[in-house]
Each structure stands twice: as C-alpha cells, then as structure tokens.
N, C-alpha and C positions, 0 to 999 in steps of 0.2 A: 505492499500499500504505499503512495507516494505522501508526504509529507503536507500537502495539498488537500487532498481526501482526507489526511488523521484530522486537518483541523478545523474543515468542514463537517464532518462528522461529530466533531466535539464541541462545536457551535452551534451544531443544528442541535445536539444532545440539550446544550443548556437551553436554547429557547426553548424548548418541548417542555424540559422542568419548570421552565418558569412560567410559559403557557398552562399547564396544568395547575401548575400553582396557583393561579388568575382565576381560575376554572371554577373550581374549589375552594378559593376565598370567597368567589362572587355567590357563588352556593350558600355556605355557613353564614356570609349576611342576610341573603334572601330569607335563607330558616329564621335568623336571629330576630328580624321585624316581623317576620310569622308569630315565633313562639311569643314574641313582647306582646304584639295586639292580641295572642291570645290569653296570655297572661292579664289583660287590661279587663276582656271580656269573663274571664273566669273572678277575676274580685270585685267586678260588677255587679254579676250573681250572687255573691257573697252577701254584696250591700242590699241587694234587694229581698235574700230570705229574711233580714231582719227589718226590713221594709216592711216586707209582709205579714210576718210577724205583729209589728206594730200596729199596721190597719187590721190584722184578727181582733185584736184588742180593743179598740177603739172603739166597737158599736157596743162592748161589756161595759166600758166606764161612762160612755154618753148615758145608756141606760140608767145606772146608777143615778149618774146624777139628775137627770132629768126629774127622779122622784122628790130630789130637793127643791131644784129651782127650774119648774116648768119655762117660766116665764123669759129664760135664759136666749129664746127658743134663734136669737141673732148667730149663734155661737153653734148651735147643733148645726144648724142651716151651713156655716163656712165649714164646718166639717163634713158634712157629706161632700158637700162641693169640692171641695179637696181631694177627698178618697176617689170619686168620681173620676176627676182629673186624671191623677196617679194610675188610675185602671186603665181608662182610655189612650196615655201617652203610648208613641210608638218608639221616640227615641231615648235614649240616654239626658241630654238638655232636658227633653221635656218635663221625664220624671223626676230628675234634679227639682227642676222649678216647681213641681207641684207637690212635692215632696216638701220642700220650703214650704209653701202655701199655708200646708196641714200644722207643722212646727210652728206658726204661729197660731195657729185657732185651733191649738191641742195647748199652748202656753196659758191661754185666754181662759181655756175650761178648766185647768187646774189650778190658776186664781179663784176661780171660786169658792175653793176652798175657804179663802179668809172672808168672804160673804155671810158662809153656810155653815157656824163652828157645827152644829149635827152632821154634815159632810164627813168632819175629819174623822168622828168616833164611828161613823158608817164601817164595818168589819172588811166586807164588797169591795169597797172603795179602797180603802187601803191594801187590801191584797192586790186592786188590779193597779191601784198606782206603783208600787214596789213591781211589781211585773212589767210593767212600762217604765220606770224608771232602767231597771238590768235593762229591757230591749236597747233604751238609748243607749246605752253605754257599750251595747255591742256593733249598733250603728257607728257609735263614734269610732270603734276600734277598725269596724271593718271600712269606713270611710278614709281612715287613716290608710288602710291599706291599699284601697283604691287608687288612693291620689298618689301612693309611692310608685305604684303600678305607672300611671298616668305621666308622674313626671320623666322615666324614663322611657317611654314610649317616646314622652313629645319629645326629650332633647334626641333620642337618636334619630327620629324623623325629620328634626330640625336642622340636622349634622352635617356634615359629607362625609363618609360618603353613604351614609343612613338615608339622607332624601331620596338617592337614585333608587336605592335595594326599596324603600316605604311607596316611591312611588312607579316599580314595575311590579310590586306586590298589592298594593291596589290600598295600603295602610294609610290611613291620614291621620293627624294629632286625635284625643281623644280629648274629652271635655273633663273637668275637675268638677268633683262634686265639694264645692264649699261651702262655708257658709251664708245662711240667709242674711240677707241684708239686714242689719238693725242689732244684730249678734255679736258683733266685731268686739263691741266693747263691754266692760262688767258693768252691771244691772247696779244703779244705785238704791239700795236700801235705806228708809228713814221709818225712822218710828216716833 
C-alpha cells in the first residue's frame, strides 16, 4: 500500500469516526429533549392528581359550610364556577388559571369560620379542613417539582443546541405553575 492510500484511509477513518460521533450525539440530544418534555408532562400529571383530590374534597366542605352560612351564596357560586372551568380547561395554562380562581374562592370560604364560631367547632368541618390543608401541602410540593422540570426544559429549549433539537422534536417551552396574583406578599394579620 502506498503512503498516499494509507493517509487517505486514516483520514477517511477519522472522518467516519467523527461523523458517527456527531450522529450519535444528535440522537442523544433529540432523546434528551423528548425525555425532558415527558418529565414535565409526568410532573404535571402529579399536580393534577393533587388538584383532583382538592376538587373532590371541596363539595363536602361546601356542604358543611352551607349549613352554617347559607346566605354566603356568592362564595359557593364562585367555587362551583372555578371547578367547572378547571374540568373544562384543555391546556396546562388554562388549568393553572382555573386553579388560581379556585384558590381565591376557597380562601374566602375558609375565612367564613371567623364569622361563624359554631363552624369552628363542627367536627366534619375540622376534618375536611385538615384534609384540605394536607392536600394543599401536597399541591405545593408537586407544583415545586413541576416548576423544576419546566425550568430544566425551558432552559434547554431556549439554549443552543437545544433549541435546534426542540424544534426538530416539536417541543416547546412549558408553562410555569406560579402563585396566583395577590399571594406574592405575606398577608397582614391585625387584631
């Protein structure tokens, strides 16, 4: 074999190696963005599980409160509307918005116990309130985990070369599940 042929084979082998490496690297990046997208979807499913638990508890809580505060119809209507909007929502963003509406109505419902001392003593109300509090804590944890997944995906999708592979895979930035407006500050309690 001549020296020229040897050099050509070596250069061809190196080019083939680097070409194969680039192809495998591209596949790994494509699979990475798909995995991140699926991770965000899985985390959202966990959030939805806890939101569903919340929505299942609320009718019982409302029925318990109705017995003591029947004239507070506006709050009951707001809760019913928020539940309907949540279950009718199609996108994650719409579900987050509907959930925020429920959180506001629910806080007004729980504030009724200040106006109705006999409600504070009702065993069913206290049990439901404890269950709801536990569910709210679970929602907060799942929301945090979801937002961490969204952060990772969005950073990858916005960066280079992630934006290229996200475009090829059809993956877009995800929506954060942030706090409802008005809950960013600590409420002031006055006696």
